[in-house]
PDB file of N, CA, C and O in Angstrom:
ATOM      1  N   MET A   1      24.955 -20.905  -4.416  1.00  0.00           N
ATOM      2  CA  MET A   1      25.889 -20.910  -3.307  1.00  0.00           C
ATOM      3  C   MET A   1      25.182 -21.275  -2.004  1.00  0.00           C
ATOM      4  O   MET A   1      25.842 -21.428  -0.976  1.00  0.00           O
ATOM      5  N   GLY A   2      23.866 -21.418  -2.021  1.00  0.00           N
ATOM      6  CA  GLY A   2      23.152 -21.864  -0.833  1.00  0.00           C
ATOM      7  C   GLY A   2      22.732 -20.769   0.125  1.00  0.00           C
ATOM      8  O   GLY A   2      22.208 -21.065   1.199  1.00  0.00           O
ATOM      9  N   PHE A   3      22.947 -19.506  -0.232  1.00  0.00           N
ATOM     10  CA  PHE A   3      22.559 -18.404   0.639  1.00  0.00           C
ATOM     11  C   PHE A   3      21.043 -18.232   0.624  1.00  0.00           C
ATOM     12  O   PHE A   3      20.409 -18.425  -0.413  1.00  0.00           O
ATOM     13  N   SER A   4      20.464 -17.873   1.753  1.00  0.00           N
ATOM     14  CA  SER A   4      19.062 -17.479   1.786  1.00  0.00           C
ATOM     15  C   SER A   4      18.945 -16.090   1.177  1.00  0.00           C
ATOM     16  O   SER A   4      19.839 -15.258   1.334  1.00  0.00           O
ATOM     17  N   VAL A   5      17.838 -15.843   0.481  1.00  0.00           N
ATOM     18  CA  VAL A   5      17.656 -14.573  -0.211  1.00  0.00           C
ATOM     19  C   VAL A   5      16.360 -13.921   0.266  1.00  0.00           C
ATOM     20  O   VAL A   5      15.306 -14.555   0.300  1.00  0.00           O
ATOM     21  N   LYS A   6      16.460 -12.642   0.634  1.00  0.00           N
ATOM     22  CA  LYS A   6      15.307 -11.851   1.067  1.00  0.00           C
ATOM     23  C   LYS A   6      15.099 -10.721   0.071  1.00  0.00           C
ATOM     24  O   LYS A   6      16.054 -10.075  -0.359  1.00  0.00           O
ATOM     25  N   LEU A   7      13.832 -10.488  -0.295  1.00  0.00           N
ATOM     26  CA  LEU A   7      13.482  -9.365  -1.144  1.00  0.00           C
ATOM     27  C   LEU A   7      12.847  -8.289  -0.287  1.00  0.00           C
ATOM     28  O   LEU A   7      11.881  -8.560   0.427  1.00  0.00           O
ATOM     29  N   ASP A   8      13.369  -7.074  -0.345  1.00  0.00           N
ATOM     30  CA  ASP A   8      12.752  -5.900   0.282  1.00  0.00           C
ATOM     31  C   ASP A   8      12.156  -5.076  -0.842  1.00  0.00           C
ATOM     32  O   ASP A   8      12.845  -4.759  -1.812  1.00  0.00           O
ATOM     33  N   THR A   9      10.870  -4.722  -0.724  1.00  0.00           N
ATOM     34  CA  THR A   9      10.198  -4.022  -1.807  1.00  0.00           C
ATOM     35  C   THR A   9       9.202  -3.006  -1.280  1.00  0.00           C
ATOM     36  O   THR A   9       8.731  -3.106  -0.147  1.00  0.00           O
ATOM     37  N   ASN A  10       8.886  -2.022  -2.120  1.00  0.00           N
ATOM     38  CA  ASN A  10       7.805  -1.091  -1.798  1.00  0.00           C
ATOM     39  C   ASN A  10       6.525  -1.494  -2.524  1.00  0.00           C
ATOM     40  O   ASN A  10       5.492  -0.842  -2.374  1.00  0.00           O
ATOM     41  N   GLY A  11       6.592  -2.566  -3.309  1.00  0.00           N
ATOM     42  CA  GLY A  11       5.412  -3.100  -3.972  1.00  0.00           C
ATOM     43  C   GLY A  11       5.031  -2.424  -5.265  1.00  0.00           C
ATOM     44  O   GLY A  11       3.979  -2.730  -5.825  1.00  0.00           O
ATOM     45  N   SER A  12       5.841  -1.522  -5.757  1.00  0.00           N
ATOM     46  CA  SER A  12       5.480  -0.753  -6.955  1.00  0.00           C
ATOM     47  C   SER A  12       5.636  -1.545  -8.253  1.00  0.00           C
ATOM     48  O   SER A  12       5.151  -1.109  -9.297  1.00  0.00           O
ATOM     49  N   ARG A  13       6.300  -2.696  -8.206  1.00  0.00           N
ATOM     50  CA  ARG A  13       6.520  -3.499  -9.420  1.00  0.00           C
ATOM     51  C   ARG A  13       6.005  -4.923  -9.229  1.00  0.00           C
ATOM     52  O   ARG A  13       6.804  -5.849  -9.090  1.00  0.00           O
ATOM     53  N   PRO A  14       4.673  -5.115  -9.219  1.00  0.00           N
ATOM     54  CA  PRO A  14       4.135  -6.461  -9.024  1.00  0.00           C
ATOM     55  C   PRO A  14       4.574  -7.445 -10.115  1.00  0.00           C
ATOM     56  O   PRO A  14       4.633  -8.649  -9.867  1.00  0.00           O
ATOM     57  N   ASP A  15       4.878  -6.952 -11.308  1.00  0.00           N
ATOM     58  CA  ASP A  15       5.355  -7.828 -12.374  1.00  0.00           C
ATOM     59  C   ASP A  15       6.681  -8.486 -12.001  1.00  0.00           C
ATOM     60  O   ASP A  15       6.886  -9.672 -12.263  1.00  0.00           O
ATOM     61  N   ILE A  16       7.563  -7.729 -11.401  1.00  0.00           N
ATOM     62  CA  ILE A  16       8.856  -8.268 -10.964  1.00  0.00           C
ATOM     63  C   ILE A  16       8.663  -9.225  -9.790  1.00  0.00           C
ATOM     64  O   ILE A  16       9.283 -10.288  -9.742  1.00  0.00           O
ATOM     65  N   ILE A  17       7.806  -8.849  -8.850  1.00  0.00           N
ATOM     66  CA  ILE A  17       7.534  -9.715  -7.698  1.00  0.00           C
ATOM     67  C   ILE A  17       6.969 -11.050  -8.176  1.00  0.00           C
ATOM     68  O   ILE A  17       7.389 -12.105  -7.701  1.00  0.00           O
ATOM     69  N   ARG A  18       6.019 -11.010  -9.113  1.00  0.00           N
ATOM     70  CA  ARG A  18       5.431 -12.241  -9.647  1.00  0.00           C
ATOM     71  C   ARG A  18       6.509 -13.133 -10.248  1.00  0.00           C
ATOM     72  O   ARG A  18       6.537 -14.336  -9.988  1.00  0.00           O
ATOM     73  N   ASN A  19       7.383 -12.560 -11.038  1.00  0.00           N
ATOM     74  CA  ASN A  19       8.453 -13.309 -11.679  1.00  0.00           C
ATOM     75  C   ASN A  19       9.380 -13.960 -10.645  1.00  0.00           C
ATOM     76  O   ASN A  19       9.753 -15.125 -10.780  1.00  0.00           O
ATOM     77  N   ILE A  20       9.734 -13.211  -9.637  1.00  0.00           N
ATOM     78  CA  ILE A  20      10.622 -13.717  -8.586  1.00  0.00           C
ATOM     79  C   ILE A  20       9.966 -14.862  -7.823  1.00  0.00           C
ATOM     80  O   ILE A  20      10.614 -15.863  -7.516  1.00  0.00           O
ATOM     81  N   ILE A  21       8.670 -14.710  -7.517  1.00  0.00           N
ATOM     82  CA  ILE A  21       7.947 -15.771  -6.804  1.00  0.00           C
ATOM     83  C   ILE A  21       7.844 -17.018  -7.683  1.00  0.00           C
ATOM     84  O   ILE A  21       8.122 -18.127  -7.226  1.00  0.00           O
ATOM     85  N   GLN A  22       7.446 -16.838  -8.936  1.00  0.00           N
ATOM     86  CA  GLN A  22       7.268 -17.981  -9.843  1.00  0.00           C
ATOM     87  C   GLN A  22       8.563 -18.761 -10.055  1.00  0.00           C
ATOM     88  O   GLN A  22       8.539 -19.979 -10.228  1.00  0.00           O
ATOM     89  N   LYS A  23       9.681 -18.060 -10.042  1.00  0.00           N
ATOM     90  CA  LYS A  23      10.973 -18.720 -10.262  1.00  0.00           C
ATOM     91  C   LYS A  23      11.614 -19.205  -8.961  1.00  0.00           C
ATOM     92  O   LYS A  23      12.732 -19.720  -8.969  1.00  0.00           O
ATOM     93  N   ASN A  24      10.895 -19.039  -7.836  1.00  0.00           N
ATOM     94  CA  ASN A  24      11.412 -19.480  -6.526  1.00  0.00           C
ATOM     95  C   ASN A  24      12.791 -18.902  -6.227  1.00  0.00           C
ATOM     96  O   ASN A  24      13.695 -19.621  -5.801  1.00  0.00           O
ATOM     97  N   LEU A  25      12.944 -17.604  -6.452  1.00  0.00           N
ATOM     98  CA  LEU A  25      14.247 -16.970  -6.282  1.00  0.00           C
ATOM     99  C   LEU A  25      14.477 -16.394  -4.891  1.00  0.00           C
ATOM    100  O   LEU A  25      15.594 -15.988  -4.571  1.00  0.00           O
ATOM    101  N   VAL A  26      13.426 -16.353  -4.052  1.00  0.00           N
ATOM    102  CA  VAL A  26      13.576 -15.765  -2.722  1.00  0.00           C
ATOM    103  C   VAL A  26      13.046 -16.698  -1.644  1.00  0.00           C
ATOM    104  O   VAL A  26      12.183 -17.544  -1.880  1.00  0.00           O
ATOM    105  N   ASP A  27      13.599 -16.507  -0.449  1.00  0.00           N
ATOM    106  CA  ASP A  27      13.175 -17.286   0.713  1.00  0.00           C
ATOM    107  C   ASP A  27      12.276 -16.469   1.640  1.00  0.00           C
ATOM    108  O   ASP A  27      11.626 -17.026   2.525  1.00  0.00           O
ATOM    109  N   PHE A  28      12.238 -15.151   1.439  1.00  0.00           N
ATOM    110  CA  PHE A  28      11.457 -14.267   2.312  1.00  0.00           C
ATOM    111  C   PHE A  28      11.216 -12.958   1.574  1.00  0.00           C
ATOM    112  O   PHE A  28      12.081 -12.483   0.838  1.00  0.00           O
ATOM    113  N   ILE A  29      10.020 -12.372   1.776  1.00  0.00           N
ATOM    114  CA  ILE A  29       9.698 -11.074   1.181  1.00  0.00           C
ATOM    115  C   ILE A  29       9.270 -10.121   2.284  1.00  0.00           C
ATOM    116  O   ILE A  29       8.435 -10.468   3.120  1.00  0.00           O
ATOM    117  N   ALA A  30       9.835  -8.924   2.290  1.00  0.00           N
ATOM    118  CA  ALA A  30       9.430  -7.855   3.205  1.00  0.00           C
ATOM    119  C   ALA A  30       8.963  -6.680   2.353  1.00  0.00           C
ATOM    120  O   ALA A  30       9.683  -6.213   1.472  1.00  0.00           O
ATOM    121  N   MET A  31       7.745  -6.210   2.629  1.00  0.00           N
ATOM    122  CA  MET A  31       7.202  -5.089   1.864  1.00  0.00           C
ATOM    123  C   MET A  31       6.834  -3.953   2.787  1.00  0.00           C
ATOM    124  O   MET A  31       6.179  -4.146   3.811  1.00  0.00           O
ATOM    125  N   ASP A  32       7.267  -2.758   2.406  1.00  0.00           N
ATOM    126  CA  ASP A  32       6.919  -1.547   3.156  1.00  0.00           C
ATOM    127  C   ASP A  32       5.549  -1.056   2.720  1.00  0.00           C
ATOM    128  O   ASP A  32       5.296  -0.889   1.527  1.00  0.00           O
ATOM    129  N   ILE A  33       4.674  -0.826   3.676  1.00  0.00           N
ATOM    130  CA  ILE A  33       3.375  -0.201   3.440  1.00  0.00           C
ATOM    131  C   ILE A  33       3.503   1.215   3.980  1.00  0.00           C
ATOM    132  O   ILE A  33       3.705   1.412   5.178  1.00  0.00           O
ATOM    133  N   LYS A  34       3.386   2.189   3.106  1.00  0.00           N
ATOM    134  CA  LYS A  34       3.675   3.580   3.481  1.00  0.00           C
ATOM    135  C   LYS A  34       2.590   4.236   4.316  1.00  0.00           C
ATOM    136  O   LYS A  34       2.898   5.075   5.163  1.00  0.00           O
ATOM    137  N   ASP A  35       1.313   3.876   4.101  1.00  0.00           N
ATOM    138  CA  ASP A  35       0.215   4.517   4.841  1.00  0.00           C
ATOM    139  C   ASP A  35      -1.075   3.778   4.512  1.00  0.00           C
ATOM    140  O   ASP A  35      -1.059   2.800   3.765  1.00  0.00           O
ATOM    141  N   SER A  36      -2.182   4.239   5.061  1.00  0.00           N
ATOM    142  CA  SER A  36      -3.488   3.676   4.721  1.00  0.00           C
ATOM    143  C   SER A  36      -3.795   4.050   3.267  1.00  0.00           C
ATOM    144  O   SER A  36      -3.241   5.020   2.751  1.00  0.00           O
ATOM    145  N   PRO A  37      -4.674   3.287   2.602  1.00  0.00           N
ATOM    146  CA  PRO A  37      -4.985   3.615   1.207  1.00  0.00           C
ATOM    147  C   PRO A  37      -5.438   5.064   1.001  1.00  0.00           C
ATOM    148  O   PRO A  37      -5.100   5.678  -0.011  1.00  0.00           O
ATOM    149  N   VAL A  38      -6.179   5.598   1.929  1.00  0.00           N
ATOM    150  CA  VAL A  38      -6.686   6.970   1.802  1.00  0.00           C
ATOM    151  C   VAL A  38      -5.547   7.995   1.821  1.00  0.00           C
ATOM    152  O   VAL A  38      -5.632   9.022   1.148  1.00  0.00           O
ATOM    153  N   LYS A  39      -4.501   7.729   2.572  1.00  0.00           N
ATOM    154  CA  LYS A  39      -3.408   8.696   2.735  1.00  0.00           C
ATOM    155  C   LYS A  39      -2.149   8.349   1.926  1.00  0.00           C
ATOM    156  O   LYS A  39      -1.155   9.074   1.978  1.00  0.00           O
ATOM    157  N   TYR A  40      -2.196   7.242   1.184  1.00  0.00           N
ATOM    158  CA  TYR A  40      -0.998   6.759   0.499  1.00  0.00           C
ATOM    159  C   TYR A  40      -0.403   7.798  -0.449  1.00  0.00           C
ATOM    160  O   TYR A  40       0.808   8.019  -0.444  1.00  0.00           O
ATOM    161  N   GLN A  41      -1.245   8.433  -1.258  1.00  0.00           N
ATOM    162  CA  GLN A  41      -0.744   9.404  -2.234  1.00  0.00           C
ATOM    163  C   GLN A  41      -0.067  10.598  -1.559  1.00  0.00           C
ATOM    164  O   GLN A  41       0.966  11.075  -2.030  1.00  0.00           O
ATOM    165  N   LYS A  42      -0.641  11.072  -0.471  1.00  0.00           N
ATOM    166  CA  LYS A  42      -0.039  12.203   0.242  1.00  0.00           C
ATOM    167  C   LYS A  42       1.317  11.804   0.819  1.00  0.00           C
ATOM    168  O   LYS A  42       2.290  12.551   0.716  1.00  0.00           O
ATOM    169  N   THR A  43       1.370  10.632   1.418  1.00  0.00           N
ATOM    170  CA  THR A  43       2.609  10.172   2.043  1.00  0.00           C
ATOM    171  C   THR A  43       3.714   9.960   1.020  1.00  0.00           C
ATOM    172  O   THR A  43       4.881  10.247   1.288  1.00  0.00           O
ATOM    173  N   THR A  44       3.342   9.454  -0.158  1.00  0.00           N
ATOM    174  CA  THR A  44       4.353   9.170  -1.182  1.00  0.00           C
ATOM    175  C   THR A  44       4.551  10.324  -2.155  1.00  0.00           C
ATOM    176  O   THR A  44       5.308  10.200  -3.118  1.00  0.00           O
ATOM    177  N   GLY A  45       3.890  11.425  -1.915  1.00  0.00           N
ATOM    178  CA  GLY A  45       4.014  12.571  -2.814  1.00  0.00           C
ATOM    179  C   GLY A  45       3.295  12.361  -4.132  1.00  0.00           C
ATOM    180  O   GLY A  45       3.647  12.971  -5.142  1.00  0.00           O
ATOM    181  N   GLY A  46       2.275  11.491  -4.124  1.00  0.00           N
ATOM    182  CA  GLY A  46       1.480  11.245  -5.323  1.00  0.00           C
ATOM    183  C   GLY A  46       2.168  10.379  -6.356  1.00  0.00           C
ATOM    184  O   GLY A  46       1.751  10.336  -7.513  1.00  0.00           O
ATOM    185  N   LYS A  47       3.223   9.689  -5.945  1.00  0.00           N
ATOM    186  CA  LYS A  47       4.013   8.913  -6.899  1.00  0.00           C
ATOM    187  C   LYS A  47       3.707   7.420  -6.877  1.00  0.00           C
ATOM    188  O   LYS A  47       4.358   6.654  -7.587  1.00  0.00           O
ATOM    189  N   ALA A  48       2.744   6.993  -6.089  1.00  0.00           N
ATOM    190  CA  ALA A  48       2.457   5.564  -5.961  1.00  0.00           C
ATOM    191  C   ALA A  48       1.177   5.202  -6.702  1.00  0.00           C
ATOM    192  O   ALA A  48       0.179   5.918  -6.634  1.00  0.00           O
ATOM    193  N   ASP A  49       1.224   4.073  -7.412  1.00  0.00           N
ATOM    194  CA  ASP A  49       0.043   3.526  -8.066  1.00  0.00           C
ATOM    195  C   ASP A  49      -0.581   2.542  -7.082  1.00  0.00           C
ATOM    196  O   ASP A  49      -0.099   1.420  -6.927  1.00  0.00           O
ATOM    197  N   LEU A  50      -1.635   2.961  -6.430  1.00  0.00           N
ATOM    198  CA  LEU A  50      -2.240   2.172  -5.355  1.00  0.00           C
ATOM    199  C   LEU A  50      -2.729   0.813  -5.844  1.00  0.00           C
ATOM    200  O   LEU A  50      -2.684  -0.158  -5.088  1.00  0.00           O
ATOM    201  N   GLU A  51      -3.191   0.718  -7.075  1.00  0.00           N
ATOM    202  CA  GLU A  51      -3.649  -0.578  -7.602  1.00  0.00           C
ATOM    203  C   GLU A  51      -2.483  -1.555  -7.725  1.00  0.00           C
ATOM    204  O   GLU A  51      -2.646  -2.750  -7.475  1.00  0.00           O
ATOM    205  N   ARG A  52      -1.326  -1.061  -8.102  1.00  0.00           N
ATOM    206  CA  ARG A  52      -0.141  -1.928  -8.185  1.00  0.00           C
ATOM    207  C   ARG A  52       0.311  -2.360  -6.795  1.00  0.00           C
ATOM    208  O   ARG A  52       0.748  -3.495  -6.603  1.00  0.00           O
ATOM    209  N   ILE A  53       0.205  -1.456  -5.833  1.00  0.00           N
ATOM    210  CA  ILE A  53       0.559  -1.786  -4.448  1.00  0.00           C
ATOM    211  C   ILE A  53      -0.366  -2.887  -3.933  1.00  0.00           C
ATOM    212  O   ILE A  53       0.094  -3.865  -3.343  1.00  0.00           O
ATOM    213  N   LYS A  54      -1.670  -2.725  -4.156  1.00  0.00           N
ATOM    214  CA  LYS A  54      -2.648  -3.730  -3.711  1.00  0.00           C
ATOM    215  C   LYS A  54      -2.391  -5.081  -4.379  1.00  0.00           C
ATOM    216  O   LYS A  54      -2.473  -6.123  -3.728  1.00  0.00           O
ATOM    217  N   LEU A  55      -2.082  -5.064  -5.666  1.00  0.00           N
ATOM    218  CA  LEU A  55      -1.784  -6.302  -6.379  1.00  0.00           C
ATOM    219  C   LEU A  55      -0.565  -6.994  -5.774  1.00  0.00           C
ATOM    220  O   LEU A  55      -0.558  -8.215  -5.617  1.00  0.00           O
ATOM    221  N   SER A  56       0.447  -6.230  -5.440  1.00  0.00           N
ATOM    222  CA  SER A  56       1.647  -6.803  -4.811  1.00  0.00           C
ATOM    223  C   SER A  56       1.313  -7.436  -3.469  1.00  0.00           C
ATOM    224  O   SER A  56       1.777  -8.535  -3.165  1.00  0.00           O
ATOM    225  N   VAL A  57       0.509  -6.744  -2.665  1.00  0.00           N
ATOM    226  CA  VAL A  57       0.116  -7.285  -1.352  1.00  0.00           C
ATOM    227  C   VAL A  57      -0.610  -8.615  -1.530  1.00  0.00           C
ATOM    228  O   VAL A  57      -0.280  -9.598  -0.866  1.00  0.00           O
ATOM    229  N   GLU A  58      -1.596  -8.647  -2.423  1.00  0.00           N
ATOM    230  CA  GLU A  58      -2.361  -9.879  -2.648  1.00  0.00           C
ATOM    231  C   GLU A  58      -1.471 -11.010  -3.152  1.00  0.00           C
ATOM    232  O   GLU A  58      -1.585 -12.149  -2.699  1.00  0.00           O
ATOM    233  N   MET A  59      -0.591 -10.690  -4.084  1.00  0.00           N
ATOM    234  CA  MET A  59       0.295 -11.692  -4.653  1.00  0.00           C
ATOM    235  C   MET A  59       1.226 -12.280  -3.590  1.00  0.00           C
ATOM    236  O   MET A  59       1.418 -13.494  -3.525  1.00  0.00           O
ATOM    237  N   ILE A  60       1.788 -11.423  -2.775  1.00  0.00           N
ATOM    238  CA  ILE A  60       2.694 -11.876  -1.719  1.00  0.00           C
ATOM    239  C   ILE A  60       1.932 -12.739  -0.713  1.00  0.00           C
ATOM    240  O   ILE A  60       2.405 -13.806  -0.318  1.00  0.00           O
ATOM    241  N   MET A  61       0.749 -12.271  -0.301  1.00  0.00           N
ATOM    242  CA  MET A  61      -0.022 -13.021   0.687  1.00  0.00           C
ATOM    243  C   MET A  61      -0.468 -14.388   0.158  1.00  0.00           C
ATOM    244  O   MET A  61      -0.596 -15.337   0.932  1.00  0.00           O
ATOM    245  N   ASN A  62      -0.702 -14.494  -1.134  1.00  0.00           N
ATOM    246  CA  ASN A  62      -1.159 -15.749  -1.725  1.00  0.00           C
ATOM    247  C   ASN A  62      -0.027 -16.664  -2.169  1.00  0.00           C
ATOM    248  O   ASN A  62      -0.270 -17.776  -2.638  1.00  0.00           O
ATOM    249  N   SER A  63       1.195 -16.202  -2.023  1.00  0.00           N
ATOM    250  CA  SER A  63       2.339 -17.039  -2.385  1.00  0.00           C
ATOM    251  C   SER A  63       2.661 -17.962  -1.200  1.00  0.00           C
ATOM    252  O   SER A  63       2.095 -17.836  -0.115  1.00  0.00           O
ATOM    253  N   LYS A  64       3.561 -18.865  -1.443  1.00  0.00           N
ATOM    254  CA  LYS A  64       4.009 -19.759  -0.362  1.00  0.00           C
ATOM    255  C   LYS A  64       5.301 -19.266   0.272  1.00  0.00           C
ATOM    256  O   LYS A  64       5.909 -19.959   1.087  1.00  0.00           O
ATOM    257  N   VAL A  65       5.713 -18.062  -0.109  1.00  0.00           N
ATOM    258  CA  VAL A  65       6.940 -17.479   0.419  1.00  0.00           C
ATOM    259  C   VAL A  65       6.615 -16.784   1.749  1.00  0.00           C
ATOM    260  O   VAL A  65       5.677 -15.990   1.806  1.00  0.00           O
ATOM    261  N   PRO A  66       7.368 -17.066   2.811  1.00  0.00           N
ATOM    262  CA  PRO A  66       7.158 -16.317   4.059  1.00  0.00           C
ATOM    263  C   PRO A  66       7.355 -14.821   3.814  1.00  0.00           C
ATOM    264  O   PRO A  66       8.189 -14.419   3.003  1.00  0.00           O
ATOM    265  N   TYR A  67       6.575 -14.002   4.525  1.00  0.00           N
ATOM    266  CA  TYR A  67       6.610 -12.561   4.272  1.00  0.00           C
ATOM    267  C   TYR A  67       6.296 -11.768   5.535  1.00  0.00           C
ATOM    268  O   TYR A  67       5.827 -12.303   6.540  1.00  0.00           O
ATOM    269  N   GLU A  68       6.576 -10.466   5.440  1.00  0.00           N
ATOM    270  CA  GLU A  68       6.133  -9.509   6.450  1.00  0.00           C
ATOM    271  C   GLU A  68       5.810  -8.198   5.749  1.00  0.00           C
ATOM    272  O   GLU A  68       6.438  -7.840   4.752  1.00  0.00           O
ATOM    273  N   PHE A  69       4.822  -7.491   6.284  1.00  0.00           N
ATOM    274  CA  PHE A  69       4.514  -6.146   5.845  1.00  0.00           C
ATOM    275  C   PHE A  69       4.887  -5.234   6.997  1.00  0.00           C
ATOM    276  O   PHE A  69       4.636  -5.554   8.159  1.00  0.00           O
ATOM    277  N   ARG A  70       5.479  -4.113   6.677  1.00  0.00           N
ATOM    278  CA  ARG A  70       5.943  -3.218   7.735  1.00  0.00           C
ATOM    279  C   ARG A  70       5.702  -1.778   7.335  1.00  0.00           C
ATOM    280  O   ARG A  70       5.501  -1.458   6.164  1.00  0.00           O
ATOM    281  N   THR A  71       5.729  -0.919   8.340  1.00  0.00           N
ATOM    282  CA  THR A  71       5.584   0.508   8.097  1.00  0.00           C
ATOM    283  C   THR A  71       6.396   1.254   9.138  1.00  0.00           C
ATOM    284  O   THR A  71       6.702   0.720  10.205  1.00  0.00           O
ATOM    285  N   THR A  72       6.740   2.484   8.823  1.00  0.00           N
ATOM    286  CA  THR A  72       7.430   3.345   9.768  1.00  0.00           C
ATOM    287  C   THR A  72       6.409   4.305  10.345  1.00  0.00           C
ATOM    288  O   THR A  72       5.695   4.981   9.604  1.00  0.00           O
ATOM    289  N   TRP A  73       6.339   4.365  11.627  1.00  0.00           N
ATOM    290  CA  TRP A  73       5.394   5.266  12.285  1.00  0.00           C
ATOM    291  C   TRP A  73       6.103   6.555  12.626  1.00  0.00           C
ATOM    292  O   TRP A  73       7.199   6.549  13.185  1.00  0.00           O
ATOM    293  N   CYS A  74       5.470   7.662  12.283  1.00  0.00           N
ATOM    294  CA  CYS A  74       6.008   8.979  12.582  1.00  0.00           C
ATOM    295  C   CYS A  74       4.872   9.816  13.158  1.00  0.00           C
ATOM    296  O   CYS A  74       3.785   9.870  12.584  1.00  0.00           O
ATOM    297  N   ARG A  75       5.116  10.455  14.266  1.00  0.00           N
ATOM    298  CA  ARG A  75       4.075  11.196  14.969  1.00  0.00           C
ATOM    299  C   ARG A  75       3.402  12.258  14.101  1.00  0.00           C
ATOM    300  O   ARG A  75       2.175  12.350  14.099  1.00  0.00           O
ATOM    301  N   ASN A  76       4.156  13.049  13.377  1.00  0.00           N
ATOM    302  CA  ASN A  76       3.586  14.146  12.603  1.00  0.00           C
ATOM    303  C   ASN A  76       4.418  14.341  11.327  1.00  0.00           C
ATOM    304  O   ASN A  76       5.199  15.289  11.247  1.00  0.00           O
ATOM    305  N   PRO A  77       4.264  13.454  10.325  1.00  0.00           N
ATOM    306  CA  PRO A  77       5.177  13.493   9.182  1.00  0.00           C
ATOM    307  C   PRO A  77       5.054  14.714   8.275  1.00  0.00           C
ATOM    308  O   PRO A  77       5.998  15.028   7.550  1.00  0.00           O
ATOM    309  N   HIS A  78       3.905  15.417   8.295  1.00  0.00           N
ATOM    310  CA  HIS A  78       3.719  16.520   7.358  1.00  0.00           C
ATOM    311  C   HIS A  78       3.549  17.875   8.049  1.00  0.00           C
ATOM    312  O   HIS A  78       3.078  18.840   7.447  1.00  0.00           O
ATOM    313  N   GLY A  79       3.931  17.922   9.292  1.00  0.00           N
ATOM    314  CA  GLY A  79       3.747  19.172  10.030  1.00  0.00           C
ATOM    315  C   GLY A  79       5.039  19.609  10.688  1.00  0.00           C
ATOM    316  O   GLY A  79       6.133  19.351  10.185  1.00  0.00           O
ATOM    317  N   LYS A  80       4.895  20.267  11.807  1.00  0.00           N
ATOM    318  CA  LYS A  80       6.055  20.756  12.549  1.00  0.00           C
ATOM    319  C   LYS A  80       6.893  19.617  13.081  1.00  0.00           C
ATOM    320  O   LYS A  80       6.395  18.521  13.340  1.00  0.00           O
ATOM    321  N   ARG A  81       8.157  19.889  13.238  1.00  0.00           N
ATOM    322  CA  ARG A  81       9.049  18.903  13.861  1.00  0.00           C
ATOM    323  C   ARG A  81       8.765  18.876  15.349  1.00  0.00           C
ATOM    324  O   ARG A  81       8.335  19.880  15.918  1.00  0.00           O
ATOM    325  N   PHE A  82       9.002  17.735  15.988  1.00  0.00           N
ATOM    326  CA  PHE A  82       8.759  17.679  17.434  1.00  0.00           C
ATOM    327  C   PHE A  82       9.890  18.318  18.187  1.00  0.00           C
ATOM    328  O   PHE A  82       9.863  18.365  19.417  1.00  0.00           O
TER     329      PHE A  82
END
């Protein structure tokens, strides 16, 4: 139908991202980066496979698809409310 397609991802499924890139199914990729590698597990509650996240980042950066990486900044995410 000619619509532009954007993929929003947390990077947890690099196999799916690879498939989408190889098939030229998207015009733009946006990936959320939850925290620095050292703090990623704490921020995600220990549910993230950091190696898969890194693979997704590398794959996206090495593709020819325009992309952005983004994060949400929070002053004190694991402590008292402001």
